[in-house]
matplotlib code that plots the C-alpha trace (Angstrom):
import matplotlib.pyplot as plt

x = [0.0, 1.4, 0.4, 1.7, 5.0, 5.4, 4.5, 7.2, 9.8, 10.0, 12.2, 14.6, 15.6, 19.2, 21.0, 21.1, 24.3, 25.7, 28.8, 30.7, 31.0, 34.7, 35.1, 33.4, 35.8, 38.7, 37.6, 39.3, 42.1, 44.2, 44.4, 46.8, 49.3, 48.2, 48.9, 48.0, 45.7, 45.3, 41.5, 39.9, 36.2, 33.9, 30.2, 27.7, 24.4, 21.5, 18.0, 15.6, 12.1, 10.5, 7.2, 6.3, 3.4, 5.2, 3.2, 3.2, 0.0, 0.8, 0.0, 2.5, 5.4, 5.4, 8.8, 11.5, 10.5, 13.0, 12.5, 11.5, 8.6, 5.4, 7.0, 6.2, 7.2, 3.7, 4.7, 2.8, 2.1, -0.8, -2.7, -5.7, -7.9, -6.7, -6.2, -8.5, -6.6, -9.5, -10.6, -14.2, -14.0, -14.1, -11.4, -10.0, -10.4, -7.9, -4.9, -2.7, 0.7, 3.5, 5.2, 7.8, 11.1, 13.8, 17.0, 20.3, 23.5, 26.5, 29.2, 32.7, 35.6, 39.1, 41.7, 45.3, 47.5, 50.7, 52.8, 51.8, 53.4, 50.4, 50.5, 47.4, 44.0, 40.5, 37.4, 33.8, 30.9, 27.3, 24.1, 20.8, 18.0, 14.3, 11.3, 10.2, 7.2, 7.5, 7.8, 9.0, 9.6, 10.5, 13.4, 14.3, 16.5, 15.3, 12.4, 12.1, 11.5, 8.1, 6.9, 8.7, 11.6, 13.6, 13.8, 16.6, 17.7, 21.5, 22.9, 26.4, 28.0, 31.7, 33.7, 37.1, 40.9, 43.3, 46.8, 49.3, 52.8, 55.8, 56.9, 59.1, 58.6, 57.4, 54.8, 51.8, 49.6, 46.4, 44.6, 41.1, 39.6, 36.0, 32.8, 33.6, 32.3, 32.7, 33.2, 33.7, 37.0, 40.6, 40.1, 39.8, 36.5, 38.0, 40.5, 39.1, 37.2, 33.6, 34.9, 37.3, 34.3, 31.7, 33.9, 36.3, 35.7, 32.0, 31.2, 29.3, 26.7, 27.5, 28.6, 28.4, 27.4, 28.8, 30.0, 32.3, 35.5, 39.2, 40.4, 43.9, 44.4, 47.8, 49.6, 52.9, 54.5, 57.3, 58.6, 55.5, 53.0, 50.7, 51.5, 49.6, 46.7, 45.3, 42.7, 42.0, 39.1, 36.9, 33.6, 31.0, 27.7, 25.4, 26.2, 23.1, 24.6, 28.2, 28.5, 26.8, 27.8, 25.0, 26.9, 27.3, 30.9, 32.3, 35.8, 37.1, 40.3, 40.9, 44.0, 44.4, 47.5, 48.5, 50.7, 50.8, 49.9, 46.1, 45.1, 44.2, 43.2, 41.9, 41.0, 38.4, 37.0, 34.7, 33.4, 30.3, 29.6, 26.0, 25.2, 22.4, 19.5, 18.0, 17.8, 18.9, 16.9, 13.2, 12.9, 15.6, 18.7, 19.9, 18.6, 15.4, 14.6, 11.9, 14.6, 16.1, 12.6, 11.8, 14.8, 14.3, 16.7, 15.8, 13.3, 13.7, 10.7, 11.8, 9.8, 8.7, 10.7, 8.9, 9.4, 7.9, 4.7, 5.3, 1.6, 1.6, 4.9, 3.6, 2.7, 4.7, 4.2, 5.4, 7.8, 9.7, 13.2, 16.2, 18.5, 22.3, 24.3, 27.8, 28.3, 31.5, 31.9, 34.7, 35.4, 37.7, 37.7, 39.6, 39.6, 41.1, 41.4, 38.3, 38.6, 38.9, 41.9, 44.4, 42.7, 39.2, 38.2, 37.6, 36.2, 35.4, 34.3, 33.7, 32.6, 31.5, 30.0, 28.7, 28.4, 27.6, 24.6, 21.7, 21.7, 18.4, 17.9, 15.1, 15.3, 17.7, 20.2, 19.7, 22.8, 23.8, 25.4, 24.9, 26.8, 26.7, 28.6, 28.9, 30.7, 30.8, 32.3, 32.7, 34.1, 34.8, 34.1, 34.2, 35.7, 34.3, 33.9, 30.3, 30.8, 30.8, 28.8, 28.4, 26.9, 26.6, 25.3, 24.5, 23.4, 22.6, 21.6, 18.1, 16.9, 15.5, 16.5, 13.8, 13.5, 16.9, 19.0, 19.2, 21.0, 20.9, 23.1, 23.2, 24.2, 24.5, 20.8, 20.1, 21.9, 21.6, 19.3, 20.8, 23.6, 24.5, 24.2, 24.3, 25.2, 26.6, 23.4, 22.3, 18.6, 16.2, 13.2, 14.4, 17.5, 18.3, 18.6, 22.1, 20.8, 17.9, 17.7, 14.6, 12.8, 14.5, 11.9, 13.2, 11.9, 15.2, 17.0, 19.0, 20.8, 19.3, 15.9, 14.3, 16.0, 14.4, 17.6, 18.3, 19.3, 19.8, 21.2, 21.7, 23.3, 23.6, 25.1, 26.1, 27.4, 29.0, 27.4, 29.9, 32.8, 32.7, 29.8, 26.7, 25.8, 22.9, 22.5, 20.0, 19.9, 17.9, 17.8, 15.9, 15.6, 13.8, 14.0, 15.4, 12.8, 11.1, 8.4, 10.5, 8.9, 9.3, 10.9, 10.5, 12.2, 13.3, 14.1, 15.5, 17.1, 19.1, 20.3, 22.9, 24.7, 27.7, 27.6, 30.5, 33.1, 31.5, 28.0, 25.3, 21.9, 20.0, 16.6, 15.9, 12.9, 12.5, 9.7, 9.5, 7.4, 6.2, 6.8, 4.8, 5.9, 3.9, 1.9, 1.9, -0.4, -3.1, -2.9, -3.3, -6.4, -7.9, -7.5, -9.0, -12.2, -11.9, -9.4, -9.4, -8.5, -5.4, -2.1, -2.1, 0.5, 1.4, -0.3, 0.7, 4.0, 6.0, 7.4, 9.4, 10.7, 13.5, 14.9, 18.0, 20.9, 24.0, 26.9, 30.1, 32.3, 35.7]
y = [0.0, 3.4, 5.5, 3.3, 3.0, 6.7, 7.2, 4.9, 6.6, 9.4, 7.2, 6.2, 9.6, 10.7, 13.9, 14.6, 14.4, 17.0, 19.0, 18.7, 22.2, 21.5, 21.2, 24.6, 26.3, 25.2, 27.5, 30.4, 28.8, 25.6, 23.7, 25.7, 24.2, 24.1, 27.3, 28.7, 26.3, 24.1, 24.5, 25.1, 25.8, 25.7, 26.6, 26.5, 28.3, 28.1, 29.6, 29.0, 30.3, 28.0, 28.2, 25.2, 23.1, 19.9, 18.9, 16.0, 14.1, 12.4, 14.3, 12.3, 13.3, 17.1, 18.2, 16.2, 14.6, 12.5, 10.4, 10.5, 12.8, 10.7, 7.8, 6.1, 9.3, 10.6, 13.7, 14.8, 18.0, 20.2, 21.3, 23.6, 20.6, 20.1, 16.9, 14.3, 13.1, 11.4, 9.3, 10.6, 11.6, 15.4, 18.0, 18.9, 22.7, 23.2, 21.8, 24.6, 25.1, 24.4, 27.4, 26.9, 28.2, 25.7, 26.2, 24.3, 24.7, 22.4, 22.9, 21.3, 21.5, 20.2, 20.0, 19.5, 20.1, 22.0, 19.7, 16.9, 18.9, 18.3, 14.5, 14.0, 15.8, 15.1, 16.3, 16.4, 17.6, 18.1, 19.3, 20.8, 21.3, 21.9, 23.8, 26.9, 26.2, 22.4, 20.9, 21.7, 20.1, 16.8, 14.7, 13.8, 14.8, 17.1, 18.5, 21.6, 25.3, 25.2, 27.8, 27.3, 25.7, 23.3, 20.6, 18.0, 17.4, 17.4, 15.0, 13.6, 14.1, 13.6, 11.9, 10.8, 11.0, 11.9, 10.5, 12.2, 10.5, 12.3, 10.2, 12.8, 15.7, 13.6, 11.4, 12.7, 10.3, 10.9, 8.0, 8.9, 6.6, 6.9, 8.4, 10.5, 11.6, 8.9, 9.8, 7.7, 9.3, 9.9, 13.2, 13.6, 15.6, 17.4, 19.3, 19.0, 21.5, 20.8, 20.3, 17.6, 15.6, 16.2, 16.1, 13.2, 9.5, 8.8, 12.3, 11.0, 9.4, 6.0, 6.8, 10.2, 10.1, 9.5, 6.1, 4.8, 3.1, 3.6, 5.5, 6.2, 9.1, 9.4, 11.8, 11.5, 14.8, 16.0, 19.5, 20.5, 19.3, 16.2, 13.4, 10.6, 10.3, 7.1, 6.0, 2.8, 2.4, 0.0, 1.1, -0.6, 0.3, -1.9, -3.8, -5.8, -8.0, -7.7, -11.5, -12.5, -12.6, -10.3, -7.1, -4.8, -3.7, -1.6, -1.6, 1.0, 1.5, 4.5, 5.6, 8.8, 10.0, 13.2, 12.2, 15.7, 19.0, 19.5, 16.0, 13.4, 9.7, 7.3, 3.7, 2.9, -0.1, -1.0, -4.2, -4.4, -7.6, -7.6, -10.5, -8.6, -10.6, -7.3, -6.1, -2.7, 0.3, 0.6, 0.0, -2.6, -2.3, -3.5, -3.3, -5.2, -2.9, -0.3, 2.1, 1.7, 2.1, 5.1, 7.0, 6.0, 3.1, -0.5, -2.4, -5.9, -8.1, -11.4, -14.7, -15.8, -18.4, -21.7, -23.0, -25.8, -24.8, -25.1, -26.0, -28.6, -30.5, -31.8, -28.3, -25.2, -21.5, -18.5, -16.1, -13.1, -13.8, -12.7, -11.6, -11.2, -9.5, -9.0, -6.0, -4.9, -1.4, -0.6, 2.5, 4.7, 8.5, 11.5, 15.2, 18.1, 21.2, 20.1, 23.0, 25.6, 27.0, 26.4, 27.9, 28.7, 25.3, 22.1, 18.6, 15.5, 12.0, 8.7, 5.2, 2.8, -0.6, -2.8, -6.6, -9.2, -11.1, -11.0, -14.3, -16.0, -19.0, -20.7, -19.3, -18.7, -15.9, -12.6, -11.6, -7.9, -6.1, -2.5, 0.6, 4.4, 6.9, 10.6, 13.6, 17.4, 20.4, 23.8, 27.1, 30.4, 33.1, 36.3, 37.5, 36.1, 32.6, 32.4, 33.3, 29.7, 27.9, 24.1, 21.1, 17.6, 14.3, 11.2, 7.7, 4.7, 1.2, -0.2, -3.4, -5.4, -9.0, -10.6, -11.9, -13.7, -10.6, -6.9, -4.9, -1.4, 0.4, -0.1, 3.0, 4.0, 4.9, 1.2, 1.3, 4.8, 7.8, 10.0, 7.5, 8.8, 12.3, 13.5, 17.2, 18.8, 19.1, 22.6, 21.5, 21.9, 19.7, 17.2, 16.2, 16.8, 20.3, 20.7, 23.3, 21.3, 20.9, 19.0, 18.4, 16.6, 15.1, 15.5, 13.5, 11.5, 11.0, 7.9, 7.6, 4.1, 5.7, 2.8, 0.4, 2.0, 3.5, 7.2, 9.5, 13.1, 16.3, 19.4, 22.7, 26.3, 29.7, 32.0, 35.5, 37.6, 41.1, 42.2, 39.7, 37.5, 39.6, 39.5, 36.5, 35.6, 32.0, 30.3, 26.6, 23.5, 19.8, 17.1, 13.4, 10.2, 6.6, 4.0, 1.2, 0.0, 2.6, 5.4, 7.4, 11.2, 12.5, 16.1, 19.2, 21.8, 25.5, 27.5, 30.8, 32.1, 35.5, 35.5, 38.3, 37.8, 40.6, 39.0, 36.4, 32.9, 34.4, 34.1, 35.7, 34.1, 34.0, 30.9, 29.9, 26.6, 24.8, 21.1, 20.4, 17.3, 14.7, 11.5, 10.1, 7.4, 8.9, 6.4, 8.5, 9.0, 5.3, 4.2, 6.4, 5.5, 1.8, 2.3, 3.3, 0.8, -2.1, -2.3, 1.4, 1.9, 3.3, 7.1, 9.5, 13.1, 15.7, 19.3, 21.1, 21.3, 24.7, 26.2, 29.6, 29.7, 32.7, 31.6, 32.9, 30.8, 31.7, 29.7, 30.8, 29.6]
z = [0.0, -1.0, 2.0, 4.8, 2.9, 2.7, 6.4, 7.7, 5.5, 8.0, 10.2, 7.5, 6.0, 6.3, 5.4, 1.6, -0.2, -2.6, -2.9, 0.4, 1.9, 2.4, -1.3, -2.0, 0.4, -1.8, -4.5, -2.7, -0.7, -0.5, 2.7, 4.9, 7.2, 10.9, 12.8, 16.2, 18.1, 15.0, 15.0, 11.5, 11.5, 8.5, 8.4, 5.6, 6.1, 3.6, 3.6, 0.7, 0.1, -2.4, -4.4, -6.6, -7.9, -7.0, -3.9, -1.5, -1.3, 2.1, 5.3, 7.2, 4.9, 4.4, 5.8, 4.1, 0.8, -1.2, -4.2, -7.9, -8.9, -9.1, -7.2, -3.9, -2.0, -2.9, -4.9, -7.9, -10.0, -9.0, -12.2, -12.7, -12.3, -8.7, -6.8, -5.3, -2.2, -0.4, -3.3, -3.4, -7.0, -6.2, -6.2, -2.8, -2.6, 0.1, -1.9, -3.2, -4.6, -2.1, -0.5, 2.3, 3.7, 4.5, 6.4, 6.8, 8.8, 8.2, 10.8, 10.5, 12.8, 12.1, 14.9, 13.7, 16.7, 15.6, 17.7, 15.2, 12.3, 10.0, 10.3, 12.4, 12.4, 13.7, 11.9, 13.2, 11.1, 12.1, 10.4, 11.3, 8.7, 8.8, 7.3, 9.1, 11.3, 10.9, 14.4, 17.9, 21.2, 19.6, 18.3, 14.8, 11.9, 9.1, 11.3, 13.5, 13.1, 14.7, 17.3, 20.6, 18.9, 21.2, 18.6, 19.0, 15.4, 15.3, 12.7, 12.4, 9.0, 9.7, 12.5, 11.4, 11.9, 9.1, 9.1, 6.8, 7.3, 5.8, 2.7, 1.1, -1.3, -4.2, -2.5, -0.4, 1.4, 3.5, 5.3, 6.6, 9.2, 10.4, 9.0, 5.9, 2.6, 0.0, -3.6, -6.7, -7.9, -6.8, -4.9, -1.2, -0.7, 2.3, 0.1, -3.4, -5.5, -6.7, -10.2, -8.9, -7.5, -10.2, -13.2, -12.5, -12.1, -12.2, -11.0, -7.9, -10.3, -8.8, -5.2, -3.4, 0.2, 3.7, 4.9, 7.7, 6.6, 5.7, 2.7, 1.5, -0.9, -2.6, -4.9, -6.8, -7.8, -10.0, -10.7, -12.6, -10.0, -9.6, -12.1, -10.4, -8.0, -6.4, -3.9, -2.1, 0.3, 2.2, 3.6, 5.8, 4.4, 6.5, 9.7, 10.5, 13.2, 14.5, 14.9, 11.6, 8.0, 6.9, 6.1, 3.1, 2.3, -0.6, -1.9, -4.3, -6.3, -8.4, -10.4, -12.5, -14.3, -16.1, -19.0, -20.5, -19.0, -18.4, -19.5, -17.0, -17.7, -15.2, -14.4, -11.8, -10.1, -7.2, -5.6, -3.4, -1.3, -0.1, 2.3, 4.0, 2.6, 1.6, 5.2, 6.4, 7.5, 7.2, 3.4, 2.9, 0.8, -2.6, -6.1, -5.2, -2.2, -1.7, -0.9, -4.4, -6.0, -4.0, -5.3, -8.9, -9.0, -9.9, -7.8, -9.1, -8.8, -7.2, -7.3, -3.8, -1.9, -1.2, 2.3, 4.4, 6.1, 9.9, 10.4, 7.6, 7.1, 3.8, 2.5, 1.5, 1.9, -0.1, 1.8, 0.4, -1.0, 1.0, -1.8, -1.5, -4.2, -5.6, -7.9, -9.7, -11.3, -13.8, -15.7, -17.7, -17.8, -19.1, -18.3, -20.2, -18.1, -16.1, -13.6, -16.4, -14.6, -17.3, -20.3, -21.6, -22.9, -20.9, -21.6, -19.7, -20.7, -18.9, -19.7, -16.9, -16.6, -13.8, -13.6, -11.0, -9.6, -7.3, -5.4, -4.5, -2.3, -4.2, -7.7, -10.4, -9.8, -11.5, -13.5, -13.7, -16.7, -17.6, -18.7, -18.8, -21.0, -20.4, -21.8, -21.3, -23.1, -21.4, -22.5, -20.6, -23.2, -21.1, -17.8, -14.6, -13.1, -14.2, -17.9, -19.1, -21.8, -21.3, -23.1, -21.6, -22.7, -20.6, -21.8, -19.6, -20.6, -19.9, -18.4, -21.3, -21.2, -19.1, -15.5, -15.3, -15.9, -15.1, -17.8, -16.2, -13.7, -9.9, -7.8, -4.2, -4.2, -3.8, -0.4, 1.1, 1.1, -1.7, -2.0, -5.5, -6.9, -10.5, -10.1, -13.3, -15.3, -14.1, -13.7, -10.8, -11.8, -14.4, -12.4, -8.7, -7.5, -6.0, -3.5, -2.2, 1.6, 2.6, -0.7, -3.5, -6.0, -9.6, -12.5, -12.6, -9.3, -10.2, -13.5, -14.0, -14.3, -12.6, -15.0, -18.0, -19.2, -19.9, -22.8, -21.6, -23.0, -20.7, -21.2, -20.0, -20.8, -18.0, -18.1, -15.3, -15.7, -13.0, -13.0, -9.9, -8.4, -10.6, -12.8, -15.1, -16.4, -18.6, -19.1, -19.3, -20.3, -22.1, -21.2, -22.0, -21.3, -23.7, -23.3, -26.5, -26.1, -24.5, -21.7, -22.1, -18.9, -19.9, -21.1, -18.6, -19.1, -16.3, -15.4, -12.5, -11.3, -8.5, -6.7, -4.4, -1.8, 0.2, -0.4, -0.7, -0.1, -2.9, -3.0, -6.0, -7.7, -9.8, -11.9, -13.7, -15.7, -16.7, -19.7, -21.5, -18.8, -18.9, -15.6, -13.8, -10.9, -8.1, -5.8, -8.5, -9.5, -5.9, -5.4, -8.7, -8.0, -4.5, -6.3, -9.2, -9.0, -12.8, -13.2, -15.5, -14.3, -14.1, -15.3, -14.3, -16.4, -16.6, -16.3, -13.1, -12.1, -9.2, -8.1, -5.5, -3.6, -1.7, 0.4, 0.9, 3.2, 3.5, 6.5, 7.4]

ax = plt.figure().add_subplot(projection="3d")
ax.plot(x, y, z, "-o")
ax.set_aspect("equal")
plt.show()
């Protein structure tokens, strides 16, 4: 049932991923050597006033809403015809376009005692986010802001040690142990720039979230700078029982080299061992879980397992499968001046595949094999950091070979809330809004598009009216599935005007419209079939729109 599923989701929501605030700070300064007390604070504050006709149809889930538009999160588009939420066949007059103000504070503190000479540092990061007027005098993440305040909603984002042993002038090594941001490339998010994370490796499209584990980041230098970067990591994603073999672990290995100036080429691999039986959190984990389906990833339909009936030894009963999985990702990528800091032109490209199996106890295993390809061109054509034109394409394989195989991509969205994050598209409704705090319901949240595959083209042109101070950008995107009868995912057009009154502070006004979507509407389908079990599946009708006024401040 749709409504109970959405209600219990409140207990499973975690902090949303995106660009780590530490990465944004690197736009203006490199990591300095420890001085004084060794304390380095960093704070990101966001306030957003949002108006939109993307509404939540569930009264129990109206603060934080995550998942694909029209999916099991209960979101839909409010049109002139209105909505019928109680299923009585009449329009509910009190349903209106959504308007809300959301706020977030990320606070990070790194302590690198000077006596350690930069070889040892401790980092802690915490987050508070809520809608104004939401709740008060309670406990829970992503809620608060109600009259009277006093909400307990502090969330842990980072808690790790960094070891940086001295290996000589030509080899730099950092080993991070604990809860940390996990990216799918070679750069350490704590001292990388946003372009390093979103435009190298898989660009967080496969993995981009927090996890506890151990990661080693290495750099090999010569007289001209970095020549080689590598990363090795092991993360514990799910620990169901400390004494049982029912865990989910992820290994990553990444290597990038710069054979000539400005050109980087890389090889990447990852291995996930899932022995959880699909258990983890409220909605389960893995490519057959409700968590994956909620976020627009695959939700594989598994045949039931037949077991002996305890009340009838000669009979059998059907029980849900407890799937395990092993998934391997492999990829190659290249970047030419991906930061646009060594010339006006930049380009990136990547090709990734995944293979493996979903293991079932009483049915044939489901083999996995899928791929994605992406490329982007950028050009800075006038003074100012925002005077950039860009064009990007993304293609992802679809699931189309039957019940015994899945031929799409599996991402971190099958294992964590916002476990993967496509962020270079420049859209606000078609793909995830990078500035979202509590509400993230794009038409496509996971690049697999629910296993239906994806073809997408996005682009933008920005111009700094006052270099580094006042910028205007227009952009948009188009996407559809790749199944035999492709589902139009929509065409977005958007515009943004931003002003930087202080260093690393942005006041912006954004407007976006998504047209031509034919997305399934799970809420409308549920209500229609409550009245008539034979009612056909419903689709979202009408264009989605949003207007956002935001103020972001990064302090360090």
